[in-house]
Structure formats: C-alpha cells, structure tokens
N, C-alpha and C positions, 0 to 999 in steps of 0.2 A: 504182186501176189498178194490174193484174197483169204484173210485170218478166217480159216475153219473153227467152228463150235468146236468144243470136246468132245470126244466121242464120233465124231464124224469120219464116216471114210471116203476113200477114191468116187467109191462108185455111190454112195450119196450123193455127195457132191454133184458129180456127172447128172446124175435126177434132177437135180435144179438145172443145172446148163443147159441140159434138152428142152425143159420148161420154156425157160427165158427164151431158147432158139424158137420153139414156137410163138411166143408172144413178140417176138419181134418179126417174125415173117406175118402174122396175120398184121401187127400194126402198118408193119412196108405196106401189105396189099391192100388195106383200107383206109389208112391215114399215111399218107407217105409224107406228109411233113411233121408227123409227130416228135420226133427228137428236136425239131426246132420250138416248140412247146413245154419243152421239159425243164424247169431250172433244176441240175445234176445238185446241185447242194444241197437243196430244199426236199431232194424225195426221200419218201417217209412211206416204207411198204406199210404199214399197220395203219395209215392216216388216211379216210375215204379219199379227201381233199388233196393230200400232199403223194399220193400215190402214183402211179403211170396214169392210170385213167382220169384220176381228180386231177392231174395236171392238163392231161391231154381233152378232157371233157369238161372238167368241174368236178365231179367227183365221180366217185367207183361203182354207183350203181348206176349213173348214167350211162358209161362206157360200156357195163354189159349190155344195156338195153340197145342200147346204138348198133351193136356189132353181133345182137342174139346169142349172146352167153349165155344160156338159161340155165347151165349147171354152175356157174362161178368161174373162176380167176384161176384157179390153182393150177389146171393142165399147161397154161400158158404163162404158168410163173410171175403171176401177179398179185400172190396174196402167200404168207406164209400160212402152211400148215403143219409146221412144227413151232412150238416156243422159239426155239433158238433158230431159225430160220430169216428171220428179217434180216437180219445184216450182210447174210450172204446173198441173199435176194436182190436188195439195195447195190451191194457192191457189183453183182451182175450188170442191174440195168443200166448202172452210171457208167460203166464201160459200153453197155451198148449204145447210150444215149453218143459216149465220145467218139464210138466207133472202132474201141478196139475190142480186139479179139477176146473169145471169154475162153476157151480151150476145153479140154475135158482132159482129168488128170490120170483116166484110164490110159491117154494117149500122150503123157508123158506131156503136155505141152500147154499147160495151165501160167498164165502167165503174172 
C-alpha cells in the first residue's frame, strides 16, 4: 500500500498514477532497458541526478532533451508539482521499476 499524504483524495492519487503510466509508456517505447538502469533504493524524484531521468540519462535535463520533452516531465510523473507529491511519485516509480501493478484507487485495486 502506498501511503498518501494528508488531504489526498483517491481522485488526486489517480492523477499521479495516470501520469506515471504515461511515463512508463514513454520509457518503454524510447528506452526499453530503462528499468535495468535504475537503483530503486536510490530514487529521489526531487534530485536531478537521482530521479528516473537522472538514473537513465545521467541528469534530468539531459533526459528531457534526449526525449524531446520541451514542456517538462510533470505530465509523465517525472517531477512533483506539489510539495507533498515526491513520496507518492517515488513509490509509484519504484513499483514500476519492480514491475508491480500501480492500480487506480477509483477502481479499488491499489496495492
């Protein structure tokens, strides 16, 4: 179970799940071995060297450039856009790296 910050609703959590699912699809399409490059224990979504792109490309900005994401990585769940979102994004990406289901709370399948 992914612990949610105070005040988070299932609908808000589902927004982040959908963003990470978009990020997973992007990475699967463009960098098929991305999971092998990430140390899940070292993942930090607020650190440009230890985030998903940091692990895969060496730095967040380099990942944006290589994948042509000129509007940033928020829509792909790659950076938090709220002060309390980092632990949720980190937990979702760790599950993604380990190939565990993410699940949507609105569908009652969050694991």
